[in-house]
A tleap script that builds the chain and sets N, CA, C and O, in Angstrom:
source leaprc.protein.ff14SB
mol = sequence {
  NMET THR SER ALA THR ALA SER SER HIE HIE
  ASP TRP GLU SER ASP LEU GLU HIE TYR ARG
  SER ARG ALA VAL HIE VAL LEU ASP THR HIE
  LEU PRO ALA ALA THR GLY CYS THR GLU CYS
  GLY ASP PRO TRP PRO CYS ALA ARG ALA CYS
  THR ALA GLU LEU VAL LEU GLU CLEU
}
set mol.1.N position { 0.852 -1.183 0.000 }
set mol.1.CA position { 0.000 0.000 0.000 }
set mol.1.C position { 0.892 1.238 0.000 }
set mol.1.O position { 1.819 1.333 0.804 }
set mol.2.N position { 0.618 2.187 -0.897 }
set mol.2.CA position { 1.410 3.412 -0.951 }
set mol.2.C position { 0.632 4.551 -0.329 }
set mol.2.O position { -0.598 4.583 -0.366 }
set mol.3.N position { 1.362 5.470 0.234 }
set mol.3.CA position { 0.693 6.621 0.843 }
set mol.3.C position { 0.291 7.617 -0.238 }
set mol.3.O position { 0.825 7.591 -1.346 }
set mol.4.N position { -0.637 8.479 0.085 }
set mol.4.CA position { -1.082 9.501 -0.864 }
set mol.4.C position { 0.062 10.437 -1.212 }
set mol.4.O position { 0.160 10.903 -2.347 }
set mol.5.N position { 0.925 10.715 -0.250 }
set mol.5.CA position { 2.057 11.602 -0.490 }
set mol.5.C position { 3.041 10.978 -1.476 }
set mol.5.O position { 3.544 11.657 -2.371 }
set mol.6.N position { 3.309 9.709 -1.314 }
set mol.6.CA position { 4.264 9.033 -2.180 }
set mol.6.C position { 3.725 8.856 -3.590 }
set mol.6.O position { 4.502 8.895 -4.545 }
set mol.7.N position { 2.446 8.665 -3.751 }
set mol.7.CA position { 1.889 8.390 -5.069 }
set mol.7.C position { 1.508 9.658 -5.837 }
set mol.7.O position { 1.366 9.597 -7.058 }
set mol.8.N position { 1.341 10.771 -5.189 }
set mol.8.CA position { 0.958 11.990 -5.891 }
set mol.8.C position { 2.203 12.767 -6.311 }
set mol.8.O position { 3.205 12.796 -5.596 }
set mol.9.N position { 2.124 13.391 -7.473 }
set mol.9.CA position { 3.227 14.204 -7.983 }
set mol.9.C position { 2.894 15.659 -7.731 }
set mol.9.O position { 1.788 16.118 -8.016 }
set mol.10.N position { 3.864 16.376 -7.195 }
set mol.10.CA position { 3.636 17.786 -6.907 }
set mol.10.C position { 4.812 18.590 -7.445 }
set mol.10.O position { 5.966 18.197 -7.272 }
set mol.11.N position { 4.529 19.694 -8.086 }
set mol.11.CA position { 5.569 20.544 -8.668 }
set mol.11.C position { 5.996 21.603 -7.652 }
set mol.11.O position { 5.497 22.728 -7.663 }
set mol.12.N position { 6.921 21.227 -6.782 }
set mol.12.CA position { 7.379 22.139 -5.729 }
set mol.12.C position { 8.083 23.358 -6.296 }
set mol.12.O position { 7.964 24.448 -5.737 }
set mol.13.N position { 8.811 23.203 -7.387 }
set mol.13.CA position { 9.501 24.348 -7.986 }
set mol.13.C position { 8.507 25.413 -8.430 }
set mol.13.O position { 8.755 26.608 -8.272 }
set mol.14.N position { 7.397 24.980 -8.980 }
set mol.14.CA position { 6.360 25.918 -9.398 }
set mol.14.C position { 5.779 26.661 -8.190 }
set mol.14.O position { 5.560 27.871 -8.245 }
set mol.15.N position { 5.537 25.939 -7.118 }
set mol.15.CA position { 5.034 26.575 -5.896 }
set mol.15.C position { 6.030 27.584 -5.346 }
set mol.15.O position { 5.655 28.700 -4.985 }
set mol.16.N position { 7.303 27.192 -5.281 }
set mol.16.CA position { 8.325 28.107 -4.761 }
set mol.16.C position { 8.443 29.347 -5.624 }
set mol.16.O position { 8.596 30.452 -5.103 }
set mol.17.N position { 8.374 29.181 -6.935 }
set mol.17.CA position { 8.452 30.339 -7.821 }
set mol.17.C position { 7.264 31.269 -7.604 }
set mol.17.O position { 7.422 32.489 -7.648 }
set mol.18.N position { 6.082 30.713 -7.371 }
set mol.18.CA position { 4.903 31.526 -7.082 }
set mol.18.C position { 5.112 32.325 -5.793 }
set mol.18.O position { 4.819 33.520 -5.748 }
set mol.19.N position { 5.621 31.663 -4.741 }
set mol.19.CA position { 5.873 32.350 -3.466 }
set mol.19.C position { 6.927 33.436 -3.625 }
set mol.19.O position { 6.795 34.523 -3.063 }
set mol.20.N position { 7.974 33.142 -4.391 }
set mol.20.CA position { 9.027 34.142 -4.613 }
set mol.20.C position { 8.476 35.354 -5.355 }
set mol.20.O position { 8.774 36.495 -5.002 }
set mol.21.N position { 7.678 35.103 -6.373 }
set mol.21.CA position { 7.089 36.191 -7.153 }
set mol.21.C position { 6.189 37.060 -6.279 }
set mol.21.O position { 6.228 38.288 -6.357 }
set mol.22.N position { 5.390 36.417 -5.457 }
set mol.22.CA position { 4.497 37.153 -4.549 }
set mol.22.C position { 5.303 37.958 -3.535 }
set mol.22.O position { 4.931 39.083 -3.201 }
set mol.23.N position { 6.403 37.389 -3.044 }
set mol.23.CA position { 7.244 38.089 -2.074 }
set mol.23.C position { 7.860 39.342 -2.692 }
set mol.23.O position { 7.924 40.389 -2.049 }
set mol.24.N position { 8.306 39.231 -3.926 }
set mol.24.CA position { 8.867 40.399 -4.613 }
set mol.24.C position { 7.807 41.483 -4.758 }
set mol.24.O position { 8.092 42.663 -4.553 }
set mol.25.N position { 6.601 41.093 -5.107 }
set mol.25.CA position { 5.505 42.063 -5.234 }
set mol.25.C position { 5.244 42.759 -3.891 }
set mol.25.O position { 5.069 43.977 -3.844 }
set mol.26.N position { 5.217 41.990 -2.812 }
set mol.26.CA position { 4.987 42.573 -1.490 }
set mol.26.C position { 6.094 43.576 -1.159 }
set mol.26.O position { 5.811 44.667 -0.664 }
set mol.27.N position { 7.343 43.217 -1.426 }
set mol.27.CA position { 8.451 44.125 -1.123 }
set mol.27.C position { 8.467 45.350 -2.027 }
set mol.27.O position { 9.033 46.380 -1.660 }
set mol.28.N position { 7.859 45.253 -3.197 }
set mol.28.CA position { 7.739 46.414 -4.077 }
set mol.28.C position { 6.659 47.383 -3.618 }
set mol.28.O position { 6.706 48.568 -3.949 }
set mol.29.N position { 5.690 46.890 -2.859 }
set mol.29.CA position { 4.573 47.744 -2.444 }
set mol.29.C position { 4.615 48.136 -0.966 }
set mol.29.O position { 4.117 49.201 -0.603 }
set mol.30.N position { 5.188 47.315 -0.128 }
set mol.30.CA position { 5.285 47.621 1.304 }
set mol.30.C position { 6.648 48.247 1.560 }
set mol.30.O position { 7.653 47.552 1.713 }
set mol.31.N position { 6.659 49.584 1.602 }
set mol.31.CA position { 7.899 50.342 1.692 }
set mol.31.C position { 7.915 51.211 2.954 }
set mol.31.O position { 6.859 51.578 3.471 }
set mol.32.N position { 9.106 51.535 3.444 }
set mol.32.CA position { 9.179 52.360 4.651 }
set mol.32.C position { 8.837 53.824 4.364 }
set mol.32.O position { 9.153 54.357 3.300 }
set mol.33.N position { 8.194 54.446 5.321 }
set mol.33.CA position { 7.892 55.876 5.272 }
set mol.33.C position { 8.009 56.413 6.695 }
set mol.33.O position { 8.136 55.639 7.644 }
set mol.34.N position { 7.967 57.703 6.840 }
set mol.34.CA position { 8.112 58.329 8.157 }
set mol.34.C position { 7.013 57.878 9.119 }
set mol.34.O position { 7.227 57.839 10.330 }
set mol.35.N position { 5.852 57.541 8.590 }
set mol.35.CA position { 4.724 57.156 9.441 }
set mol.35.C position { 4.514 55.652 9.512 }
set mol.35.O position { 3.548 55.208 10.132 }
set mol.36.N position { 5.378 54.854 8.901 }
set mol.36.CA position { 5.232 53.394 8.882 }
set mol.36.C position { 5.258 52.884 7.457 }
set mol.36.O position { 5.822 53.525 6.570 }
set mol.37.N position { 4.660 51.754 7.242 }
set mol.37.CA position { 4.621 51.151 5.918 }
set mol.37.C position { 3.704 51.952 4.992 }
set mol.37.O position { 2.606 52.352 5.378 }
set mol.38.N position { 4.174 52.176 3.766 }
set mol.38.CA position { 3.379 52.954 2.813 }
set mol.38.C position { 2.114 52.228 2.366 }
set mol.38.O position { 1.143 52.873 1.972 }
set mol.39.N position { 2.110 50.909 2.422 }
set mol.39.CA position { 0.962 50.125 1.932 }
set mol.39.C position { -0.062 49.851 3.022 }
set mol.39.O position { -1.253 50.095 2.830 }
set mol.40.N position { 0.395 49.341 4.171 }
set mol.40.CA position { -0.557 48.916 5.199 }
set mol.40.C position { -0.604 49.855 6.411 }
set mol.40.O position { -1.528 49.773 7.220 }
set mol.41.N position { 0.379 50.737 6.538 }
set mol.41.CA position { 0.378 51.702 7.627 }
set mol.41.C position { 0.918 51.166 8.945 }
set mol.41.O position { 1.017 51.911 9.920 }
set mol.42.N position { 1.269 49.886 8.988 }
set mol.42.CA position { 1.836 49.313 10.216 }
set mol.42.C position { 3.235 49.876 10.450 }
set mol.42.O position { 3.873 50.365 9.517 }
set mol.43.N position { 3.711 49.807 11.689 }
set mol.43.CA position { 5.083 50.254 11.964 }
set mol.43.C position { 6.079 49.476 11.098 }
set mol.43.O position { 5.911 48.283 10.845 }
set mol.44.N position { 7.124 50.190 10.652 }
set mol.44.CA position { 8.130 49.570 9.781 }
set mol.44.C position { 9.203 48.890 10.605 }
set mol.44.O position { 9.627 49.453 11.614 }
set mol.45.N position { 9.664 47.710 10.227 }
set mol.45.CA position { 9.221 46.911 9.096 }
set mol.45.C position { 7.934 46.169 9.432 }
set mol.45.O position { 7.815 45.568 10.500 }
set mol.46.N position { 6.989 46.214 8.528 }
set mol.46.CA position { 5.701 45.556 8.764 }
set mol.46.C position { 5.854 44.042 8.665 }
set mol.46.O position { 6.838 43.543 8.121 }
set mol.47.N position { 4.883 43.327 9.189 }
set mol.47.CA position { 4.920 41.866 9.191 }
set mol.47.C position { 4.954 41.304 7.772 }
set mol.47.O position { 5.616 40.297 7.520 }
set mol.48.N position { 4.250 41.945 6.851 }
set mol.48.CA position { 4.217 41.449 5.472 }
set mol.48.C position { 5.593 41.541 4.822 }
set mol.48.O position { 6.023 40.612 4.138 }
set mol.49.N position { 6.290 42.671 5.035 }
set mol.49.CA position { 7.630 42.831 4.474 }
set mol.49.C position { 8.603 41.841 5.113 }
set mol.49.O position { 9.450 41.273 4.423 }
set mol.50.N position { 8.491 41.636 6.400 }
set mol.50.CA position { 9.367 40.670 7.081 }
set mol.50.C position { 9.132 39.261 6.568 }
set mol.50.O position { 10.083 38.511 6.350 }
set mol.51.N position { 7.871 38.898 6.375 }
set mol.51.CA position { 7.550 37.568 5.867 }
set mol.51.C position { 8.052 37.404 4.440 }
set mol.51.O position { 8.566 36.344 4.083 }
set mol.52.N position { 7.910 38.433 3.626 }
set mol.52.CA position { 8.390 38.373 2.246 }
set mol.52.C position { 9.912 38.193 2.219 }
set mol.52.O position { 10.427 37.429 1.403 }
set mol.53.N position { 10.618 38.873 3.084 }
set mol.53.CA position { 12.078 38.697 3.177 }
set mol.53.C position { 12.416 37.254 3.520 }
set mol.53.O position { 13.334 36.674 2.940 }
set mol.54.N position { 11.689 36.680 4.448 }
set mol.54.CA position { 11.917 35.299 4.853 }
set mol.54.C position { 11.689 34.332 3.689 }
set mol.54.O position { 12.472 33.404 3.484 }
set mol.55.N position { 10.625 34.552 2.939 }
set mol.55.CA position { 10.321 33.693 1.785 }
set mol.55.C position { 11.449 33.757 0.769 }
set mol.55.O position { 11.814 32.732 0.195 }
set mol.56.N position { 12.012 34.943 0.534 }
set mol.56.CA position { 13.081 35.060 -0.432 }
set mol.56.C position { 14.368 34.390 0.030 }
set mol.56.O position { 15.241 34.090 -0.785 }
set mol.57.N position { 14.489 34.158 1.318 }
set mol.57.CA position { 15.672 33.453 1.834 }
set mol.57.C position { 15.597 31.957 1.555 }
set mol.57.O position { 16.619 31.273 1.614 }
set mol.58.N position { 14.418 31.436 1.255 }
set mol.58.CA position { 14.273 29.989 1.011 }
set mol.58.C position { 14.999 29.551 -0.252 }
set mol.58.O position { 14.977 28.370 -0.599 }
savepdb mol mol.pdb
quit
């Protein structure tokens, strides 16, 4: 008997490229300003920018 994980094919490279592309977009829009993030208004660095940086490190 094979497990579902072993028998299914998944394109991990495609998923990683999607995450990388999304991270670049987030870093292009969530930028520092005197009052916080230009996109979401949270204190800089915002959680979205930090998460995008982490994704790009993968």
